[in-house]
C-alpha positions in Angstrom: -6.1 -7.0 39.7 -3.7 -9.4 41.3 -3.6 -9.7 45.1 -0.9 -11.6 46.9 2.4 -13.2 45.8 0.8 -16.7 45.0 -1.7 -15.0 42.6 1.1 -13.0 41.0 3.2 -16.1 40.4 0.1 -18.0 39.0 -0.7 -15.1 36.7 2.9 -14.8 35.4 3.0 -18.6 34.7 -0.3 -18.3 32.9 1.0 -15.4 30.8 4.2 -17.4 30.0 2.1 -20.4 28.8 -0.5 -18.4 26.8 0.9 -15.2 25.6 3.9 -16.3 23.5 1.7 -17.8 20.7 -0.4 -14.6 20.7 2.7 -12.4 20.5 4.0 -14.6 17.6 0.7 -14.2 15.8 0.6 -10.4 16.3 4.2 -10.1 15.1 3.6 -12.2 12.1 0.4 -10.4 11.1 1.9 -7.0 11.6 5.0 -7.9 9.5 2.8 -9.3 6.7 0.7 -6.1 6.8 4.0 -4.1 6.7 5.1 -6.0 3.6 1.7 -5.4 1.9 1.7 -1.7 2.7 5.3 -1.4 1.5 4.5 -2.9 -1.8 1.5 -0.5 -2.2 3.8 2.4 -1.2 6.4 1.3 -3.8 3.8 1.4 -6.5 2.6 4.8 -5.5 6.0 6.4 -5.0 8.1 5.0 -7.9 6.8 7.4 -10.5 10.1 8.6 -12.0 11.1 6.8 -15.1 9.4 3.4 -15.6 7.9 0.8 -13.3 8.8 -2.9 -13.9 7.6 -4.2 -10.5 10.9 -5.9 -9.8 11.3 -4.3 -6.4 7.7 -5.1 -5.4 8.1 -8.7 -6.5 11.2 -8.9 -4.4 9.6 -7.4 -1.2 8.9 -10.4 1.0 8.2 -11.4 4.6 10.6 -13.9 6.2 10.4 -15.8 9.5 13.7 -15.7 11.3 12.6 -17.5 14.4 9.6 -17.5 16.8 8.4 -14.0 17.3 10.9 -12.6 14.8 9.8 -11.7 11.3 11.3 -9.3 8.8 10.2 -7.5 5.7 13.0 -7.7 3.2 13.5 -5.9 -0.1 15.8 -8.2 -2.0 17.2 -6.0 -4.7 20.7 -4.7 -5.0 19.6 -1.1 -5.4 16.9 -0.8 -2.7 19.1 1.2 -0.5 19.7 3.7 -3.3 15.9 4.1 -3.7 15.3 4.4 0.0 18.1 6.8 0.9 19.0 8.4 -2.5 22.5 8.8 -4.0 24.9 11.5 -3.3 24.6 13.3 -6.6 21.9 12.0 -8.8 18.7 11.1 -7.0 17.0 12.1 -3.8 15.5 9.6 -1.4 12.2 7.9 -2.2 11.1 6.7 1.2 9.0 3.6 0.5 10.0 1.4 3.5 10.8 3.8 6.4 7.4 5.6 6.4 5.6 2.2 6.4 7.8 1.0 9.3 6.9 4.1 11.4 3.2 3.7 10.7 3.2 -0.1 11.3 5.2 0.3 14.5 2.3 2.3 16.1 -0.2 -0.4 15.1 2.1 -3.2 16.5 2.5 -1.4 19.8 -1.2 -0.9 20.0 -1.9 -4.6 19.3 0.7 -5.7 22.0 -0.8 -3.2 24.5 -4.3 -4.5 23.9 -3.0 -8.1 24.4 -1.2 -7.3 27.7 -3.9 -5.1 29.2 -6.6 -7.6 28.4 
């Protein structure tokens, strides 16, 4: 517990100096885990027709800047797979489900970091 204004300022300065690297690490690790789980989910869900692995090979993690990472699916047709098309195919959710699942883990990791 923090008592007094000087202690609060000292604690906030300590957090600023030490927590940014930890948040970056947590963000990077969770994004990499999301990418791996997305690839596994692609293999499990793409069971209509044939599987070439092109989408999985083009699912990557990219660092945008400090504390900002993205899981990208770099195929022209990924949105059609994720959301479906108007007439021909239904949605095959391979990314959204993993984002929802990983978000809970990410928040838990950040909460554990902040609460000590």
